[in-house]
ROMI-990251 format. One line per 5 residues: number of its first residue (from 0); their letters; for each residue z, y, x of N, C-alpha, C. Coordinates in nm, 2 decimals. Layout:
<recs>
NUM = a = Z/Y/X/Z/Y/X/Z/Y/X; ...
</recs>
This chain:
<recs>
0 = mtqtr = 0.22/-0.07/9.88/0.30/-0.19/9.87/0.39/-0.20/10.00; 0.52/-0.22/9.97/0.61/-0.23/10.09/0.66/-0.37/10.10; 0.69/-0.41/10.22/0.75/-0.54/10.24/0.90/-0.53/10.23; 0.96/-0.61/10.15/1.11/-0.60/10.14/1.18/-0.69/10.23; 1.12/-0.80/10.28/1.18/-0.89/10.37/1.12/-0.88/10.51
5 = sgpts = 1.21/-0.89/10.61/1.16/-0.89/10.74/1.20/-1.02/10.81; 1.14/-1.05/10.92/1.17/-1.17/10.99/1.05/-1.26/11.01; 1.07/-1.37/11.07/0.96/-1.46/11.10/0.91/-1.53/10.97; 0.79/-1.57/10.97/0.73/-1.64/10.86/0.77/-1.79/10.87; 0.80/-1.85/10.76/0.85/-1.99/10.77/0.73/-2.08/10.80
10 = wglva = 0.76/-2.19/10.87/0.66/-2.29/10.91/0.59/-2.35/10.79; 0.66/-2.36/10.68/0.60/-2.42/10.56/0.48/-2.33/10.51; 0.50/-2.20/10.51/0.39/-2.11/10.47/0.27/-2.12/10.56; 0.30/-2.13/10.69/0.20/-2.13/10.79/0.12/-2.26/10.77; 0.19/-2.37/10.75/0.12/-2.50/10.72/0.04/-2.50/10.60
15 = lsaaa = 0.09/-2.44/10.49/0.02/-2.42/10.37/-0.11/-2.34/10.39; -0.10/-2.24/10.46/-0.22/-2.16/10.49/-0.32/-2.24/10.58; -0.27/-2.31/10.67/-0.36/-2.39/10.76/-0.43/-2.50/10.67; -0.36/-2.56/10.58/-0.42/-2.67/10.49/-0.52/-2.60/10.40; -0.50/-2.49/10.35/-0.59/-2.42/10.26/-0.72/-2.39/10.34
20 = lavlv = -0.70/-2.34/10.46/-0.82/-2.31/10.55/-0.90/-2.44/10.58; -0.83/-2.55/10.60/-0.90/-2.67/10.63/-0.98/-2.72/10.51; -0.92/-2.71/10.39/-1.00/-2.74/10.27/-1.12/-2.66/10.25; -1.10/-2.53/10.28/-1.22/-2.43/10.27/-1.33/-2.47/10.36; -1.29/-2.50/10.49/-1.39/-2.54/10.59/-1.46/-2.67/10.55
25 = lsgfl = -1.38/-2.76/10.51/-1.44/-2.89/10.47/-1.53/-2.88/10.35; -1.50/-2.80/10.25/-1.59/-2.78/10.14/-1.72/-2.71/10.18; -1.71/-2.62/10.27/-1.83/-2.55/10.32/-1.92/-2.65/10.40; -1.86/-2.73/10.48/-1.93/-2.83/10.56/-2.00/-2.93/10.46; -1.93/-2.98/10.36/-1.99/-3.08/10.27/-2.10/-3.01/10.19
30 = ggmla = -2.08/-2.89/10.15/-2.19/-2.82/10.07/-2.31/-2.80/10.16; -2.29/-2.77/10.29/-2.40/-2.76/10.38/-2.48/-2.89/10.40; -2.40/-3.00/10.40/-2.46/-3.13/10.42/-2.55/-3.16/10.29; -2.50/-3.13/10.18/-2.57/-3.16/10.05/-2.70/-3.07/10.05; -2.69/-2.95/10.09/-2.81/-2.86/10.08/-2.91/-2.89/10.19
35 = yrygv = -2.87/-2.90/10.31/-2.97/-2.91/10.42/-3.01/-3.05/10.46; -2.91/-3.14/10.46/-2.94/-3.28/10.50/-3.00/-3.36/10.39; -2.94/-3.35/10.27/-2.99/-3.43/10.16/-3.08/-3.36/10.06; -3.10/-3.23/10.08/-3.19/-3.15/10.00/-3.15/-3.13/9.85; -3.02/-3.13/9.83/-2.97/-3.11/9.69/-2.97/-2.96/9.67
40 = rvage = -3.05/-2.91/9.58/-3.06/-2.77/9.55/-3.07/-2.74/9.40; -3.07/-2.61/9.37/-3.08/-2.57/9.23/-3.23/-2.59/9.19; -3.25/-2.64/9.07/-3.39/-2.67/9.02/-3.46/-2.53/9.01; -3.59/-2.54/9.02/-3.68/-2.42/9.01/-3.67/-2.36/8.87; -3.71/-2.24/8.86/-3.70/-2.17/8.73/-3.78/-2.24/8.62
45 = atqve = -3.90/-2.29/8.65/-3.98/-2.35/8.55/-3.91/-2.48/8.50; -3.85/-2.55/8.59/-3.78/-2.68/8.55/-3.65/-2.64/8.46; -3.58/-2.53/8.50/-3.47/-2.50/8.42/-3.51/-2.45/8.28; -3.62/-2.38/8.27/-3.66/-2.33/8.13/-3.69/-2.45/8.04; -3.75/-2.56/8.10/-3.79/-2.68/8.02/-3.66/-2.74/7.96
50 = gfr = -3.55/-2.73/8.04/-3.42/-2.79/7.99/-3.36/-2.72/7.87; -3.40/-2.59/7.85/-3.34/-2.51/7.74/-3.43/-2.51/7.62; -3.55/-2.57/7.63/-3.63/-2.58/7.51/-3.61/-2.70/7.42
</recs>
């Protein structure tokens, strides 16, 4: 793959990448809070099997 355009990256694209990274970090942080602080986890296999019967 070759790059056809050369020159500096626009600030809009840099800001978009930074915003996407911030959303990714925030979702990881919130997922960690749910799992470790509040104990929200996937149900055990026995409990899941009961739901399908």
